[in-house]
N, C-alpha and C positions, 0 to 999 in steps of 0.2 A: 888623254887627259879628258873625256869630254864634260862639259858643264851644265845640267840639265834646269835650273834653276828652283824656284821655291818648292815646296811642294805642293803646295795650295794652289800652284799657280797651272801648274803641271796638265799634259795632256795625257787623255789612255793609254798612247802609244808612242809620244812624242815629245820631243820638249819647246813648250812653248815661246822658248827663244828663240831658238832652232827653226821655227818654221816664222816669228815672224820675222828675221835674219833674214830668209830666203823671201818672204815676198816684199820688204824693203829694196836688197838686191833687182827683182825684175818692176817693184815698181817705180819708176823714178818720180813719179805725178803724186806719191806721196809721201809728207810729211813724216807722219809715226803710223806706227801699225800696230794694233798691241788685238793680240788672238783672245779669246773670253774662252773659258771651257764650258763645255755644258752637258753637263752630266756622261750623258750610253748617248745623246747625236753627235754630232758633228760638229765644232770649234768654230766658235760666231766670230771671225775676223772684223775688228775696229780700224776704219780709214779714213784718217787727217789728211785729206785732199792740200796740197798747195795751193795761193791765192789760183781762181781763174782752171783746175785743174778740173776735171772730168774721165770718169771710169762709167765707158760702156760696161753690153755684157759678155759681147764678143770678149773685149779685152782684158776683161778679166777669166773670162774660161779660156783667156790663152795665156795668165800669170795662175793659175790655177794646175795651170797643167802638167803632170807627172808628181805634181804635191799630193799629202794623205787630204780626204774627203775634208772641207771646210762648207759651211754654212755659205747664203750670200750673207753679200759684207753690209755692216754699217756702216755711213759717212756718216761720222761724228764731226764740228768745225775742229778744231786745232782750240779755242779760246775755252770749249765747255767742256774740254779733257781735267780731272778733279787731276791736284797735283797736289804732289806736298812742299812744300816751305824749301826744300832743296832740289824741289821739281822734277823729282821723279811721280811717275803717274802711279794715283792709289786706284791701282787695282778693285778691289772691293765697289767706289764711286763709280767708276767705266762700269762695271759691275750693272750698278743699277740703274744708270744712268741707259743702258741696252735696253737691262729689263722691262725699261716701261714705254718697248717698239718694237722686242719681237721675247714669245716666250722661252724663257732657255731652262734647262732641268736640273735640279738640282745637283750637287759635284760630291766629292768623297769632305771639304772640305765645310761644304752648308752643313750637311749631316749629321758633323762632328757639332753644330751649336744650334739644333733642331732636336 
């Protein structure tokens, strides 16, 4: 059985959850990783680095080697990730937060509400 996640969070060719898990496995310097769908463009990875953590361009290239294409990562402090009262990430809220600094393409889910 393969869990793809919620349809509104799915990427065009992969499961966002599988990609997030792969990135977390490769990035011990991250506390949280969320992949934001980006329409027909490469998804945007949102990284929450552990205290004192840094991520160079070279390290990022090493991490994503062999993974599907991704946009450059956006680093967001853990305290700024919108969450529900049960501590789940509010992906729509995080997408809005990321859209302030990165131009995001509409997704199928966005088009349903336009």
